[in-house]
C-alpha positions as CSV (number, residue, x, y, z in Angstrom):
1,X,20.2,-2.5,7.4
2,X,19.3,-5.8,5.7
3,X,16.2,-5.7,3.7
4,X,13.6,-8.7,2.8
5,X,10.5,-9.0,1.3
6,X,7.4,-11.2,2.3
7,X,4.0,-11.3,0.4
8,X,1.3,-10.2,2.5
9,X,-0.5,-13.4,3.5
10,X,-2.8,-14.4,6.4
11,X,0.3,-15.8,8.2
12,X,1.7,-12.3,8.2
13,X,-1.4,-10.4,9.3
14,X,-0.1,-9.6,12.9
15,X,3.4,-8.1,11.4
16,X,1.2,-6.1,9.0
17,X,-1.1,-4.8,11.6
18,X,1.9,-4.0,13.9
19,X,3.3,-1.9,11.2
20,X,0.3,-0.1,10.7
21,X,-0.5,0.4,14.6
22,X,3.3,1.6,15.1
23,X,5.7,2.9,13.1
24,X,3.9,3.3,9.7
25,X,2.2,6.6,10.8
26,X,4.3,7.9,13.9
27,X,5.3,11.0,12.0
28,X,1.6,11.2,10.4
29,X,-1.2,10.1,13.1
30,X,-4.2,11.6,11.1
31,X,-3.4,9.3,8.3
32,X,-3.1,6.2,10.9
33,X,-6.5,5.1,10.4
34,X,-6.6,4.2,6.7
35,X,-4.9,0.7,6.8
36,X,-4.1,1.0,3.0
37,X,-7.9,0.6,2.5
38,X,-8.3,3.8,0.4
39,X,-8.0,2.1,-3.0
40,X,-10.5,-0.8,-2.0
41,X,-13.0,1.5,-0.5
42,X,-16.4,1.3,-2.4
43,X,-17.9,4.6,-1.3
44,X,-17.6,8.4,-1.9
45,X,-15.4,11.0,-0.5
46,X,-17.6,11.5,2.7
47,X,-18.2,8.0,3.4
48,X,-14.5,7.4,3.2
49,X,-13.9,10.3,5.6
50,X,-16.5,8.9,7.8
51,X,-14.6,5.5,7.9
52,X,-11.4,6.8,8.8
53,X,-13.1,9.2,11.6
54,X,-14.4,6.0,13.1
55,X,-11.9,4.1,15.1
56,X,-11.2,0.5,13.9
57,X,-13.4,0.7,10.9
58,X,-10.7,0.2,8.2
59,X,-8.4,-1.8,10.3
60,X,-11.4,-4.2,10.9
61,X,-12.1,-4.4,7.3
62,X,-8.7,-4.9,6.0
63,X,-8.0,-7.5,8.5
64,X,-11.0,-9.3,7.1
65,X,-9.7,-9.0,3.5
66,X,-6.1,-10.0,4.7
67,X,-7.5,-12.8,6.2
68,X,-9.6,-14.1,2.9
69,X,-6.3,-13.7,0.9
70,X,-8.0,-10.8,-1.0
71,X,-5.2,-8.0,-0.2
72,X,-2.0,-8.3,-2.3
73,X,1.3,-6.3,-1.7
74,X,4.8,-7.0,0.1
75,X,6.3,-6.4,3.3
76,X,9.8,-4.7,3.5
77,X,11.6,-6.5,6.5
78,X,14.8,-5.2,8.6
79,X,15.3,-8.2,10.3
80,X,12.3,-9.4,11.9
81,X,10.6,-6.0,11.8
82,X,8.4,-4.5,9.2
83,X,9.7,-1.2,7.9
84,X,7.7,-0.4,4.5
85,X,4.7,-1.7,2.6
86,X,3.7,-1.6,-1.2
87,X,0.1,-2.3,-1.9
88,X,-0.5,-3.7,-5.4
89,X,-3.1,-6.2,-7.7
90,X,-5.1,-6.4,-10.4
91,X,-6.2,-3.0,-11.5
92,X,-9.8,-4.1,-11.5
93,X,-9.8,-4.9,-8.0
94,X,-9.3,-0.8,-7.2
95,X,-11.8,2.2,-6.8
96,X,-10.7,5.9,-6.6
97,X,-13.2,8.3,-5.4
98,X,-16.3,5.6,-5.6
99,X,-15.4,4.4,-9.0
100,X,-13.2,1.9,-10.6
101,X,-9.4,3.1,-10.8
102,X,-9.2,1.9,-14.6
103,X,-11.0,-0.1,-16.9
104,X,-10.8,-3.6,-16.0
105,X,-8.3,-5.1,-18.6
106,X,-6.9,-8.7,-18.1
107,X,-3.1,-8.5,-17.7
108,X,-2.9,-5.3,-16.2
109,X,-2.1,-4.6,-12.4
110,X,-1.9,-1.4,-10.1
111,X,0.6,-0.2,-7.4
112,X,-1.5,1.8,-5.4
113,X,0.5,2.5,-2.3
114,X,3.9,2.8,-0.7
115,X,4.7,3.3,3.1
116,X,8.1,3.4,4.6
117,X,8.6,3.9,8.2
118,X,10.2,7.6,8.8
119,X,13.3,6.3,10.0
120,X,14.2,4.1,7.2
121,X,12.8,6.9,4.5
122,X,15.6,8.0,1.7
123,X,17.4,4.8,2.1
124,X,16.0,2.6,-1.0
125,X,13.4,0.8,0.7
126,X,10.6,2.3,-1.8
127,X,12.9,1.6,-4.6
128,X,13.7,-2.1,-3.8
129,X,9.9,-2.4,-3.1
130,X,9.1,-1.1,-6.3
131,X,11.2,-3.7,-8.1
132,X,10.5,-6.7,-5.9
133,X,6.7,-5.7,-6.6
134,X,7.5,-5.5,-10.3
135,X,9.2,-8.7,-10.4
136,X,6.5,-10.4,-8.4
137,X,3.5,-8.9,-10.8
138,X,5.5,-10.3,-13.7
139,X,6.0,-13.9,-12.0
140,X,2.0,-13.7,-11.5
141,X,1.6,-13.3,-15.4
142,X,0.8,-9.3,-15.3
143,X,1.8,-7.5,-18.6
144,X,1.5,-4.3,-17.4
145,X,1.4,-2.0,-14.3
146,X,-0.4,1.1,-13.9
147,X,0.8,3.5,-11.3
148,X,-0.4,7.1,-10.1
149,X,2.7,8.7,-8.9
150,X,2.6,11.9,-6.9
151,X,4.2,14.3,-9.2
152,X,4.9,17.3,-6.5
153,X,8.3,15.8,-5.2
154,X,8.4,18.9,-2.8
155,X,5.0,17.5,-1.0
156,X,5.7,16.2,2.5
157,X,5.9,12.2,2.3
158,X,2.4,11.7,3.7
159,X,1.0,13.0,0.4
160,X,3.3,11.0,-1.9
161,X,1.7,7.8,-0.4
162,X,1.3,6.3,-4.3
163,X,5.2,6.9,-4.5
164,X,6.7,9.9,-6.0
165,X,7.4,10.7,-9.5
166,X,11.2,9.9,-9.3
167,X,10.6,6.5,-7.7
168,X,9.3,5.3,-10.9
169,X,11.5,7.2,-13.5
């Protein structure tokens, strides 16, 4: 496996969508409608569940945000195939349960989601994504990074979408 990393930008939208439409949730189709919108969603839990239950809602909303340059993250590629994704950005951009993830502080970024295709897990892809994301955030002038790792390392991979604690340690 030869990894390369690419910023999500409008020119890479088709690659990102192909990943989310295909291998991203091949082992967990129930979550296949999120399109990594959870922390950008401004409604409460019921509204989020409604958005996920309605085909195309999150895909369409995220497509518009990516085209507008309002989504930050990195694609991990093996050759020309996307095999992983990390979503990050200024903490002030993100929501959780209908409220801000954290107080808006200049220079603080958050890493909110990791996704690695099932056949590429446990091969260092998420760790490489984390390192590359931290380097990119430092390059952009962020002083610190907020993360919310999944503490139950025995949980299924789908429940560790914020990254398992050992990844950060």
